[in-house]
Chimera marker file (.cmm) of the C-alpha trace (Angstrom):
<marker_set name="trace">
<marker id="1" x="20.640" y="-12.773" z="20.705" r="1" g="1" b="0" radius="0.5"/>
<marker id="2" x="18.551" y="-15.658" z="20.456" r="1" g="1" b="0" radius="0.5"/>
<marker id="3" x="17.363" y="-17.592" z="17.398" r="1" g="1" b="0" radius="0.5"/>
<marker id="4" x="13.691" y="-16.538" z="18.682" r="1" g="1" b="0" radius="0.5"/>
<marker id="5" x="14.619" y="-12.716" z="18.511" r="1" g="1" b="0" radius="0.5"/>
<marker id="6" x="16.667" y="-13.172" z="15.203" r="1" g="1" b="0" radius="0.5"/>
<marker id="7" x="13.621" y="-14.622" z="13.584" r="1" g="1" b="0" radius="0.5"/>
<marker id="8" x="11.278" y="-12.051" z="14.740" r="1" g="1" b="0" radius="0.5"/>
<marker id="9" x="13.562" y="-9.460" z="13.745" r="1" g="1" b="0" radius="0.5"/>
<marker id="10" x="13.678" y="-11.181" z="10.236" r="1" g="1" b="0" radius="0.5"/>
<marker id="11" x="9.859" y="-11.364" z="10.147" r="1" g="1" b="0" radius="0.5"/>
<marker id="12" x="9.496" y="-7.771" z="11.074" r="1" g="1" b="0" radius="0.5"/>
<marker id="13" x="11.897" y="-6.573" z="8.418" r="1" g="1" b="0" radius="0.5"/>
<marker id="14" x="10.187" y="-8.986" z="5.689" r="1" g="1" b="0" radius="0.5"/>
<marker id="15" x="6.828" y="-7.551" z="6.758" r="1" g="1" b="0" radius="0.5"/>
<marker id="16" x="8.173" y="-3.836" z="6.382" r="1" g="1" b="0" radius="0.5"/>
<marker id="17" x="9.383" y="-4.776" z="3.072" r="1" g="1" b="0" radius="0.5"/>
<marker id="18" x="5.862" y="-5.854" z="1.640" r="1" g="1" b="0" radius="0.5"/>
<marker id="19" x="4.108" y="-2.930" z="3.301" r="1" g="1" b="0" radius="0.5"/>
<marker id="20" x="6.482" y="-0.229" z="1.588" r="1" g="1" b="0" radius="0.5"/>
<marker id="21" x="6.664" y="-2.168" z="-1.768" r="1" g="1" b="0" radius="0.5"/>
<marker id="22" x="2.956" y="-1.795" z="-1.834" r="1" g="1" b="0" radius="0.5"/>
<marker id="23" x="3.679" y="2.358" z="-2.003" r="1" g="1" b="0" radius="0.5"/>
<marker id="24" x="6.211" y="1.714" z="-4.689" r="1" g="1" b="0" radius="0.5"/>
<marker id="25" x="3.861" y="-0.527" z="-6.757" r="1" g="1" b="0" radius="0.5"/>
<marker id="26" x="1.185" y="2.017" z="-6.531" r="1" g="1" b="0" radius="0.5"/>
<marker id="27" x="3.558" y="5.000" z="-7.343" r="1" g="1" b="0" radius="0.5"/>
<marker id="28" x="5.098" y="3.273" z="-10.234" r="1" g="1" b="0" radius="0.5"/>
<marker id="29" x="1.928" y="1.478" z="-11.491" r="1" g="1" b="0" radius="0.5"/>
<marker id="30" x="3.522" y="-2.020" z="-11.294" r="1" g="1" b="0" radius="0.5"/>
<marker id="31" x="0.534" y="-4.115" z="-11.210" r="1" g="1" b="0" radius="0.5"/>
<marker id="32" x="2.349" y="-7.301" z="-11.191" r="1" g="1" b="0" radius="0.5"/>
<marker id="33" x="4.260" y="-6.191" z="-8.126" r="1" g="1" b="0" radius="0.5"/>
<marker id="34" x="1.219" y="-5.183" z="-6.300" r="1" g="1" b="0" radius="0.5"/>
<marker id="35" x="-0.582" y="-8.444" z="-6.913" r="1" g="1" b="0" radius="0.5"/>
<marker id="36" x="2.412" y="-10.497" z="-5.696" r="1" g="1" b="0" radius="0.5"/>
<marker id="37" x="1.846" y="-8.595" z="-2.470" r="1" g="1" b="0" radius="0.5"/>
<marker id="38" x="-1.460" y="-10.199" z="-1.847" r="1" g="1" b="0" radius="0.5"/>
<marker id="39" x="-2.516" y="-13.772" z="-1.362" r="1" g="1" b="0" radius="0.5"/>
<marker id="40" x="-4.878" y="-15.324" z="-4.042" r="1" g="1" b="0" radius="0.5"/>
<marker id="41" x="-7.954" y="-14.987" z="-2.142" r="1" g="1" b="0" radius="0.5"/>
<marker id="42" x="-7.039" y="-11.545" z="-0.526" r="1" g="1" b="0" radius="0.5"/>
<marker id="43" x="-9.684" y="-8.802" z="0.464" r="1" g="1" b="0" radius="0.5"/>
<marker id="44" x="-9.064" y="-5.139" z="-0.158" r="1" g="1" b="0" radius="0.5"/>
<marker id="45" x="-11.697" y="-3.061" z="2.268" r="1" g="1" b="0" radius="0.5"/>
<marker id="46" x="-12.229" y="0.710" z="1.480" r="1" g="1" b="0" radius="0.5"/>
<marker id="47" x="-14.903" y="0.568" z="4.192" r="1" g="1" b="0" radius="0.5"/>
<marker id="48" x="-18.799" y="0.963" z="3.876" r="1" g="1" b="0" radius="0.5"/>
<marker id="49" x="-19.184" y="-2.247" z="2.365" r="1" g="1" b="0" radius="0.5"/>
<marker id="50" x="-16.830" y="-1.425" z="-0.550" r="1" g="1" b="0" radius="0.5"/>
<marker id="51" x="-14.483" y="-4.806" z="-0.320" r="1" g="1" b="0" radius="0.5"/>
<marker id="52" x="-12.776" y="-6.480" z="-3.346" r="1" g="1" b="0" radius="0.5"/>
<marker id="53" x="-11.719" y="-10.040" z="-3.168" r="1" g="1" b="0" radius="0.5"/>
<marker id="54" x="-9.178" y="-12.116" z="-5.046" r="1" g="1" b="0" radius="0.5"/>
<marker id="55" x="-6.198" y="-11.471" z="-7.382" r="1" g="1" b="0" radius="0.5"/>
<marker id="56" x="-8.159" y="-10.919" z="-10.453" r="1" g="1" b="0" radius="0.5"/>
<marker id="57" x="-10.482" y="-8.202" z="-8.945" r="1" g="1" b="0" radius="0.5"/>
<marker id="58" x="-7.596" y="-6.633" z="-7.327" r="1" g="1" b="0" radius="0.5"/>
<marker id="59" x="-5.789" y="-6.460" z="-10.754" r="1" g="1" b="0" radius="0.5"/>
<marker id="60" x="-9.015" y="-4.440" z="-11.837" r="1" g="1" b="0" radius="0.5"/>
<marker id="61" x="-9.103" y="-2.250" z="-9.102" r="1" g="1" b="0" radius="0.5"/>
<marker id="62" x="-5.366" y="-1.370" z="-9.131" r="1" g="1" b="0" radius="0.5"/>
<marker id="63" x="-5.665" y="-0.593" z="-12.909" r="1" g="1" b="0" radius="0.5"/>
<marker id="64" x="-8.538" y="1.707" z="-12.479" r="1" g="1" b="0" radius="0.5"/>
<marker id="65" x="-7.213" y="3.473" z="-9.124" r="1" g="1" b="0" radius="0.5"/>
<marker id="66" x="-3.637" y="4.063" z="-10.428" r="1" g="1" b="0" radius="0.5"/>
<marker id="67" x="-5.108" y="5.250" z="-13.878" r="1" g="1" b="0" radius="0.5"/>
<marker id="68" x="-6.739" y="8.242" z="-12.281" r="1" g="1" b="0" radius="0.5"/>
<marker id="69" x="-3.368" y="10.179" z="-11.425" r="1" g="1" b="0" radius="0.5"/>
<marker id="70" x="-0.524" y="11.290" z="-13.138" r="1" g="1" b="0" radius="0.5"/>
<marker id="71" x="1.590" y="11.034" z="-10.104" r="1" g="1" b="0" radius="0.5"/>
<marker id="72" x="1.089" y="9.490" z="-7.042" r="1" g="1" b="0" radius="0.5"/>
<marker id="73" x="3.334" y="9.418" z="-3.818" r="1" g="1" b="0" radius="0.5"/>
<marker id="74" x="2.713" y="7.195" z="-0.842" r="1" g="1" b="0" radius="0.5"/>
<marker id="75" x="4.462" y="7.216" z="2.584" r="1" g="1" b="0" radius="0.5"/>
<marker id="76" x="4.130" y="4.665" z="5.084" r="1" g="1" b="0" radius="0.5"/>
<marker id="77" x="5.632" y="5.718" z="8.456" r="1" g="1" b="0" radius="0.5"/>
<marker id="78" x="4.837" y="3.971" z="11.710" r="1" g="1" b="0" radius="0.5"/>
<marker id="79" x="4.312" y="0.088" z="11.423" r="1" g="1" b="0" radius="0.5"/>
<marker id="80" x="2.625" y="-1.011" z="14.685" r="1" g="1" b="0" radius="0.5"/>
<marker id="81" x="3.006" y="-5.047" z="15.062" r="1" g="1" b="0" radius="0.5"/>
<marker id="82" x="-0.484" y="-5.744" z="16.633" r="1" g="1" b="0" radius="0.5"/>
<marker id="83" x="0.546" y="-9.322" z="16.600" r="1" g="1" b="0" radius="0.5"/>
<marker id="84" x="3.397" y="-11.587" z="15.302" r="1" g="1" b="0" radius="0.5"/>
<marker id="85" x="3.175" y="-15.270" z="15.479" r="1" g="1" b="0" radius="0.5"/>
<marker id="86" x="4.667" y="-18.079" z="13.322" r="1" g="1" b="0" radius="0.5"/>
<marker id="87" x="3.418" y="-17.442" z="9.860" r="1" g="1" b="0" radius="0.5"/>
<marker id="88" x="0.996" y="-14.752" z="10.695" r="1" g="1" b="0" radius="0.5"/>
<marker id="89" x="0.812" y="-11.112" z="11.683" r="1" g="1" b="0" radius="0.5"/>
<marker id="90" x="-1.528" y="-8.354" z="12.353" r="1" g="1" b="0" radius="0.5"/>
<marker id="91" x="-0.346" y="-4.544" z="11.864" r="1" g="1" b="0" radius="0.5"/>
<marker id="92" x="-1.223" y="-0.910" z="11.566" r="1" g="1" b="0" radius="0.5"/>
<marker id="93" x="0.670" y="1.153" z="9.123" r="1" g="1" b="0" radius="0.5"/>
<marker id="94" x="0.115" y="4.800" z="9.136" r="1" g="1" b="0" radius="0.5"/>
<marker id="95" x="0.235" y="6.521" z="5.690" r="1" g="1" b="0" radius="0.5"/>
<marker id="96" x="0.309" y="9.797" z="3.864" r="1" g="1" b="0" radius="0.5"/>
<marker id="97" x="-0.871" y="9.683" z="0.029" r="1" g="1" b="0" radius="0.5"/>
<marker id="98" x="-0.251" y="12.392" z="-2.461" r="1" g="1" b="0" radius="0.5"/>
<marker id="99" x="-2.238" y="12.028" z="-5.805" r="1" g="1" b="0" radius="0.5"/>
<marker id="100" x="-2.003" y="14.293" z="-8.784" r="1" g="1" b="0" radius="0.5"/>
<marker id="101" x="-5.404" y="14.075" z="-10.805" r="1" g="1" b="0" radius="0.5"/>
<marker id="102" x="-4.880" y="13.306" z="-14.558" r="1" g="1" b="0" radius="0.5"/>
<marker id="103" x="-8.503" y="15.160" z="-15.501" r="1" g="1" b="0" radius="0.5"/>
<marker id="104" x="-8.207" y="18.287" z="-13.631" r="1" g="1" b="0" radius="0.5"/>
<marker id="105" x="-5.565" y="20.422" z="-11.752" r="1" g="1" b="0" radius="0.5"/>
<marker id="106" x="-6.290" y="19.110" z="-8.435" r="1" g="1" b="0" radius="0.5"/>
<marker id="107" x="-4.161" y="17.374" z="-5.997" r="1" g="1" b="0" radius="0.5"/>
<marker id="108" x="-5.654" y="15.257" z="-3.266" r="1" g="1" b="0" radius="0.5"/>
<marker id="109" x="-4.022" y="14.533" z="-0.368" r="1" g="1" b="0" radius="0.5"/>
<marker id="110" x="-5.012" y="11.501" z="2.052" r="1" g="1" b="0" radius="0.5"/>
<marker id="111" x="-4.077" y="10.847" z="5.941" r="1" g="1" b="0" radius="0.5"/>
<marker id="112" x="-4.691" y="7.515" z="7.358" r="1" g="1" b="0" radius="0.5"/>
<marker id="113" x="-3.795" y="3.829" z="7.814" r="1" g="1" b="0" radius="0.5"/>
<marker id="114" x="-3.865" y="0.398" z="6.579" r="1" g="1" b="0" radius="0.5"/>
<marker id="115" x="-4.913" y="-2.274" z="8.909" r="1" g="1" b="0" radius="0.5"/>
<marker id="116" x="-3.361" y="-5.537" z="7.576" r="1" g="1" b="0" radius="0.5"/>
<marker id="117" x="-3.568" y="-8.947" z="8.233" r="1" g="1" b="0" radius="0.5"/>
<marker id="118" x="-0.358" y="-10.731" z="6.724" r="1" g="1" b="0" radius="0.5"/>
<marker id="119" x="0.809" y="-14.342" z="6.247" r="1" g="1" b="0" radius="0.5"/>
<marker id="120" x="4.217" y="-15.850" z="5.578" r="1" g="1" b="0" radius="0.5"/>
<marker id="121" x="3.895" y="-17.846" z="2.328" r="1" g="1" b="0" radius="0.5"/>
<marker id="122" x="7.760" y="-18.727" z="2.330" r="1" g="1" b="0" radius="0.5"/>
<marker id="123" x="8.846" y="-16.428" z="-0.368" r="1" g="1" b="0" radius="0.5"/>
<marker id="124" x="7.316" y="-13.411" z="0.957" r="1" g="1" b="0" radius="0.5"/>
<marker id="125" x="4.906" y="-12.197" z="3.647" r="1" g="1" b="0" radius="0.5"/>
<marker id="126" x="1.671" y="-11.277" z="1.737" r="1" g="1" b="0" radius="0.5"/>
<marker id="127" x="-1.229" y="-9.421" z="2.735" r="1" g="1" b="0" radius="0.5"/>
<marker id="128" x="-4.757" y="-11.631" z="3.133" r="1" g="1" b="0" radius="0.5"/>
<marker id="129" x="-6.581" y="-8.571" z="4.264" r="1" g="1" b="0" radius="0.5"/>
<marker id="130" x="-6.286" y="-4.723" z="4.155" r="1" g="1" b="0" radius="0.5"/>
<marker id="131" x="-8.596" y="-2.184" z="5.353" r="1" g="1" b="0" radius="0.5"/>
<marker id="132" x="-7.749" y="1.213" z="4.539" r="1" g="1" b="0" radius="0.5"/>
<marker id="133" x="-9.253" y="3.779" z="7.161" r="1" g="1" b="0" radius="0.5"/>
<marker id="134" x="-8.855" y="7.620" z="6.584" r="1" g="1" b="0" radius="0.5"/>
<marker id="135" x="-8.519" y="10.008" z="9.279" r="1" g="1" b="0" radius="0.5"/>
<marker id="136" x="-8.621" y="13.307" z="6.692" r="1" g="1" b="0" radius="0.5"/>
<marker id="137" x="-8.659" y="14.387" z="3.135" r="1" g="1" b="0" radius="0.5"/>
<marker id="138" x="-7.583" y="17.571" z="1.426" r="1" g="1" b="0" radius="0.5"/>
<marker id="139" x="-7.822" y="18.836" z="-2.194" r="1" g="1" b="0" radius="0.5"/>
<marker id="140" x="-5.967" y="21.606" z="-3.566" r="1" g="1" b="0" radius="0.5"/>
<marker id="141" x="-5.115" y="23.346" z="-6.840" r="1" g="1" b="0" radius="0.5"/>
<marker id="142" x="-1.773" y="21.886" z="-8.492" r="1" g="1" b="0" radius="0.5"/>
<marker id="143" x="0.978" y="23.830" z="-9.622" r="1" g="1" b="0" radius="0.5"/>
<marker id="144" x="3.350" y="22.742" z="-12.327" r="1" g="1" b="0" radius="0.5"/>
<marker id="145" x="6.486" y="20.803" z="-11.660" r="1" g="1" b="0" radius="0.5"/>
<marker id="146" x="9.476" y="23.069" z="-11.887" r="1" g="1" b="0" radius="0.5"/>
<marker id="147" x="11.721" y="22.253" z="-14.926" r="1" g="1" b="0" radius="0.5"/>
<marker id="148" x="14.663" y="21.561" z="-12.871" r="1" g="1" b="0" radius="0.5"/>
<marker id="149" x="13.080" y="18.341" z="-11.426" r="1" g="1" b="0" radius="0.5"/>
<marker id="150" x="12.032" y="15.392" z="-13.686" r="1" g="1" b="0" radius="0.5"/>
<marker id="151" x="9.084" y="13.077" z="-12.433" r="1" g="1" b="0" radius="0.5"/>
<marker id="152" x="9.669" y="9.304" z="-11.973" r="1" g="1" b="0" radius="0.5"/>
<marker id="153" x="8.084" y="7.127" z="-14.735" r="1" g="1" b="0" radius="0.5"/>
<marker id="154" x="4.914" y="5.268" z="-13.917" r="1" g="1" b="0" radius="0.5"/>
<marker id="155" x="3.856" y="2.334" z="-15.599" r="1" g="1" b="0" radius="0.5"/>
<link id1="1" id2="2" r="1" g="1" b="0" radius="0.2"/>
<link id1="2" id2="3" r="1" g="1" b="0" radius="0.2"/>
<link id1="3" id2="4" r="1" g="1" b="0" radius="0.2"/>
<link id1="4" id2="5" r="1" g="1" b="0" radius="0.2"/>
<link id1="5" id2="6" r="1" g="1" b="0" radius="0.2"/>
<link id1="6" id2="7" r="1" g="1" b="0" radius="0.2"/>
<link id1="7" id2="8" r="1" g="1" b="0" radius="0.2"/>
<link id1="8" id2="9" r="1" g="1" b="0" radius="0.2"/>
<link id1="9" id2="10" r="1" g="1" b="0" radius="0.2"/>
<link id1="10" id2="11" r="1" g="1" b="0" radius="0.2"/>
<link id1="11" id2="12" r="1" g="1" b="0" radius="0.2"/>
<link id1="12" id2="13" r="1" g="1" b="0" radius="0.2"/>
<link id1="13" id2="14" r="1" g="1" b="0" radius="0.2"/>
<link id1="14" id2="15" r="1" g="1" b="0" radius="0.2"/>
<link id1="15" id2="16" r="1" g="1" b="0" radius="0.2"/>
<link id1="16" id2="17" r="1" g="1" b="0" radius="0.2"/>
<link id1="17" id2="18" r="1" g="1" b="0" radius="0.2"/>
<link id1="18" id2="19" r="1" g="1" b="0" radius="0.2"/>
<link id1="19" id2="20" r="1" g="1" b="0" radius="0.2"/>
<link id1="20" id2="21" r="1" g="1" b="0" radius="0.2"/>
<link id1="21" id2="22" r="1" g="1" b="0" radius="0.2"/>
<link id1="22" id2="23" r="1" g="1" b="0" radius="0.2"/>
<link id1="23" id2="24" r="1" g="1" b="0" radius="0.2"/>
<link id1="24" id2="25" r="1" g="1" b="0" radius="0.2"/>
<link id1="25" id2="26" r="1" g="1" b="0" radius="0.2"/>
<link id1="26" id2="27" r="1" g="1" b="0" radius="0.2"/>
<link id1="27" id2="28" r="1" g="1" b="0" radius="0.2"/>
<link id1="28" id2="29" r="1" g="1" b="0" radius="0.2"/>
<link id1="29" id2="30" r="1" g="1" b="0" radius="0.2"/>
<link id1="30" id2="31" r="1" g="1" b="0" radius="0.2"/>
<link id1="31" id2="32" r="1" g="1" b="0" radius="0.2"/>
<link id1="32" id2="33" r="1" g="1" b="0" radius="0.2"/>
<link id1="33" id2="34" r="1" g="1" b="0" radius="0.2"/>
<link id1="34" id2="35" r="1" g="1" b="0" radius="0.2"/>
<link id1="35" id2="36" r="1" g="1" b="0" radius="0.2"/>
<link id1="36" id2="37" r="1" g="1" b="0" radius="0.2"/>
<link id1="37" id2="38" r="1" g="1" b="0" radius="0.2"/>
<link id1="38" id2="39" r="1" g="1" b="0" radius="0.2"/>
<link id1="39" id2="40" r="1" g="1" b="0" radius="0.2"/>
<link id1="40" id2="41" r="1" g="1" b="0" radius="0.2"/>
<link id1="41" id2="42" r="1" g="1" b="0" radius="0.2"/>
<link id1="42" id2="43" r="1" g="1" b="0" radius="0.2"/>
<link id1="43" id2="44" r="1" g="1" b="0" radius="0.2"/>
<link id1="44" id2="45" r="1" g="1" b="0" radius="0.2"/>
<link id1="45" id2="46" r="1" g="1" b="0" radius="0.2"/>
<link id1="46" id2="47" r="1" g="1" b="0" radius="0.2"/>
<link id1="47" id2="48" r="1" g="1" b="0" radius="0.2"/>
<link id1="48" id2="49" r="1" g="1" b="0" radius="0.2"/>
<link id1="49" id2="50" r="1" g="1" b="0" radius="0.2"/>
<link id1="50" id2="51" r="1" g="1" b="0" radius="0.2"/>
<link id1="51" id2="52" r="1" g="1" b="0" radius="0.2"/>
<link id1="52" id2="53" r="1" g="1" b="0" radius="0.2"/>
<link id1="53" id2="54" r="1" g="1" b="0" radius="0.2"/>
<link id1="54" id2="55" r="1" g="1" b="0" radius="0.2"/>
<link id1="55" id2="56" r="1" g="1" b="0" radius="0.2"/>
<link id1="56" id2="57" r="1" g="1" b="0" radius="0.2"/>
<link id1="57" id2="58" r="1" g="1" b="0" radius="0.2"/>
<link id1="58" id2="59" r="1" g="1" b="0" radius="0.2"/>
<link id1="59" id2="60" r="1" g="1" b="0" radius="0.2"/>
<link id1="60" id2="61" r="1" g="1" b="0" radius="0.2"/>
<link id1="61" id2="62" r="1" g="1" b="0" radius="0.2"/>
<link id1="62" id2="63" r="1" g="1" b="0" radius="0.2"/>
<link id1="63" id2="64" r="1" g="1" b="0" radius="0.2"/>
<link id1="64" id2="65" r="1" g="1" b="0" radius="0.2"/>
<link id1="65" id2="66" r="1" g="1" b="0" radius="0.2"/>
<link id1="66" id2="67" r="1" g="1" b="0" radius="0.2"/>
<link id1="67" id2="68" r="1" g="1" b="0" radius="0.2"/>
<link id1="68" id2="69" r="1" g="1" b="0" radius="0.2"/>
<link id1="69" id2="70" r="1" g="1" b="0" radius="0.2"/>
<link id1="70" id2="71" r="1" g="1" b="0" radius="0.2"/>
<link id1="71" id2="72" r="1" g="1" b="0" radius="0.2"/>
<link id1="72" id2="73" r="1" g="1" b="0" radius="0.2"/>
<link id1="73" id2="74" r="1" g="1" b="0" radius="0.2"/>
<link id1="74" id2="75" r="1" g="1" b="0" radius="0.2"/>
<link id1="75" id2="76" r="1" g="1" b="0" radius="0.2"/>
<link id1="76" id2="77" r="1" g="1" b="0" radius="0.2"/>
<link id1="77" id2="78" r="1" g="1" b="0" radius="0.2"/>
<link id1="78" id2="79" r="1" g="1" b="0" radius="0.2"/>
<link id1="79" id2="80" r="1" g="1" b="0" radius="0.2"/>
<link id1="80" id2="81" r="1" g="1" b="0" radius="0.2"/>
<link id1="81" id2="82" r="1" g="1" b="0" radius="0.2"/>
<link id1="82" id2="83" r="1" g="1" b="0" radius="0.2"/>
<link id1="83" id2="84" r="1" g="1" b="0" radius="0.2"/>
<link id1="84" id2="85" r="1" g="1" b="0" radius="0.2"/>
<link id1="85" id2="86" r="1" g="1" b="0" radius="0.2"/>
<link id1="86" id2="87" r="1" g="1" b="0" radius="0.2"/>
<link id1="87" id2="88" r="1" g="1" b="0" radius="0.2"/>
<link id1="88" id2="89" r="1" g="1" b="0" radius="0.2"/>
<link id1="89" id2="90" r="1" g="1" b="0" radius="0.2"/>
<link id1="90" id2="91" r="1" g="1" b="0" radius="0.2"/>
<link id1="91" id2="92" r="1" g="1" b="0" radius="0.2"/>
<link id1="92" id2="93" r="1" g="1" b="0" radius="0.2"/>
<link id1="93" id2="94" r="1" g="1" b="0" radius="0.2"/>
<link id1="94" id2="95" r="1" g="1" b="0" radius="0.2"/>
<link id1="95" id2="96" r="1" g="1" b="0" radius="0.2"/>
<link id1="96" id2="97" r="1" g="1" b="0" radius="0.2"/>
<link id1="97" id2="98" r="1" g="1" b="0" radius="0.2"/>
<link id1="98" id2="99" r="1" g="1" b="0" radius="0.2"/>
<link id1="99" id2="100" r="1" g="1" b="0" radius="0.2"/>
<link id1="100" id2="101" r="1" g="1" b="0" radius="0.2"/>
<link id1="101" id2="102" r="1" g="1" b="0" radius="0.2"/>
<link id1="102" id2="103" r="1" g="1" b="0" radius="0.2"/>
<link id1="103" id2="104" r="1" g="1" b="0" radius="0.2"/>
<link id1="104" id2="105" r="1" g="1" b="0" radius="0.2"/>
<link id1="105" id2="106" r="1" g="1" b="0" radius="0.2"/>
<link id1="106" id2="107" r="1" g="1" b="0" radius="0.2"/>
<link id1="107" id2="108" r="1" g="1" b="0" radius="0.2"/>
<link id1="108" id2="109" r="1" g="1" b="0" radius="0.2"/>
<link id1="109" id2="110" r="1" g="1" b="0" radius="0.2"/>
<link id1="110" id2="111" r="1" g="1" b="0" radius="0.2"/>
<link id1="111" id2="112" r="1" g="1" b="0" radius="0.2"/>
<link id1="112" id2="113" r="1" g="1" b="0" radius="0.2"/>
<link id1="113" id2="114" r="1" g="1" b="0" radius="0.2"/>
<link id1="114" id2="115" r="1" g="1" b="0" radius="0.2"/>
<link id1="115" id2="116" r="1" g="1" b="0" radius="0.2"/>
<link id1="116" id2="117" r="1" g="1" b="0" radius="0.2"/>
<link id1="117" id2="118" r="1" g="1" b="0" radius="0.2"/>
<link id1="118" id2="119" r="1" g="1" b="0" radius="0.2"/>
<link id1="119" id2="120" r="1" g="1" b="0" radius="0.2"/>
<link id1="120" id2="121" r="1" g="1" b="0" radius="0.2"/>
<link id1="121" id2="122" r="1" g="1" b="0" radius="0.2"/>
<link id1="122" id2="123" r="1" g="1" b="0" radius="0.2"/>
<link id1="123" id2="124" r="1" g="1" b="0" radius="0.2"/>
<link id1="124" id2="125" r="1" g="1" b="0" radius="0.2"/>
<link id1="125" id2="126" r="1" g="1" b="0" radius="0.2"/>
<link id1="126" id2="127" r="1" g="1" b="0" radius="0.2"/>
<link id1="127" id2="128" r="1" g="1" b="0" radius="0.2"/>
<link id1="128" id2="129" r="1" g="1" b="0" radius="0.2"/>
<link id1="129" id2="130" r="1" g="1" b="0" radius="0.2"/>
<link id1="130" id2="131" r="1" g="1" b="0" radius="0.2"/>
<link id1="131" id2="132" r="1" g="1" b="0" radius="0.2"/>
<link id1="132" id2="133" r="1" g="1" b="0" radius="0.2"/>
<link id1="133" id2="134" r="1" g="1" b="0" radius="0.2"/>
<link id1="134" id2="135" r="1" g="1" b="0" radius="0.2"/>
<link id1="135" id2="136" r="1" g="1" b="0" radius="0.2"/>
<link id1="136" id2="137" r="1" g="1" b="0" radius="0.2"/>
<link id1="137" id2="138" r="1" g="1" b="0" radius="0.2"/>
<link id1="138" id2="139" r="1" g="1" b="0" radius="0.2"/>
<link id1="139" id2="140" r="1" g="1" b="0" radius="0.2"/>
<link id1="140" id2="141" r="1" g="1" b="0" radius="0.2"/>
<link id1="141" id2="142" r="1" g="1" b="0" radius="0.2"/>
<link id1="142" id2="143" r="1" g="1" b="0" radius="0.2"/>
<link id1="143" id2="144" r="1" g="1" b="0" radius="0.2"/>
<link id1="144" id2="145" r="1" g="1" b="0" radius="0.2"/>
<link id1="145" id2="146" r="1" g="1" b="0" radius="0.2"/>
<link id1="146" id2="147" r="1" g="1" b="0" radius="0.2"/>
<link id1="147" id2="148" r="1" g="1" b="0" radius="0.2"/>
<link id1="148" id2="149" r="1" g="1" b="0" radius="0.2"/>
<link id1="149" id2="150" r="1" g="1" b="0" radius="0.2"/>
<link id1="150" id2="151" r="1" g="1" b="0" radius="0.2"/>
<link id1="151" id2="152" r="1" g="1" b="0" radius="0.2"/>
<link id1="152" id2="153" r="1" g="1" b="0" radius="0.2"/>
<link id1="153" id2="154" r="1" g="1" b="0" radius="0.2"/>
<link id1="154" id2="155" r="1" g="1" b="0" radius="0.2"/>
</marker_set>
């Protein structure tokens, strides 16, 4: 294998680590981890003009979003590398996310993708821009977690 191929494989693995760490950060309500995954000037776009810019605003967004749920579980599956060059990348990651609502007995399921622009800042690849796009959602009544299982800690 050439050095260029090894460098590309290393970059793909490091990018995947960043994308998967986002799921862990949301599910465990680790705001510090979430913020570290984004550049200082990052943009987080939910669509329809709902864009949050900068780490300070992202901290507020993440606290509010994670506070609505008793439990979440995010699954990132296919990562497509649309562009991968020196220090920059464009990806689409397909996601399924489960949400247990804090204030009702509803569970919210979301299917969609993250369209990300990432940059290599040396210590890690960070998301400069994230566009969340949804294919579908479904709300259903919740059931109690059986006693033989223990929920993982959040926050």
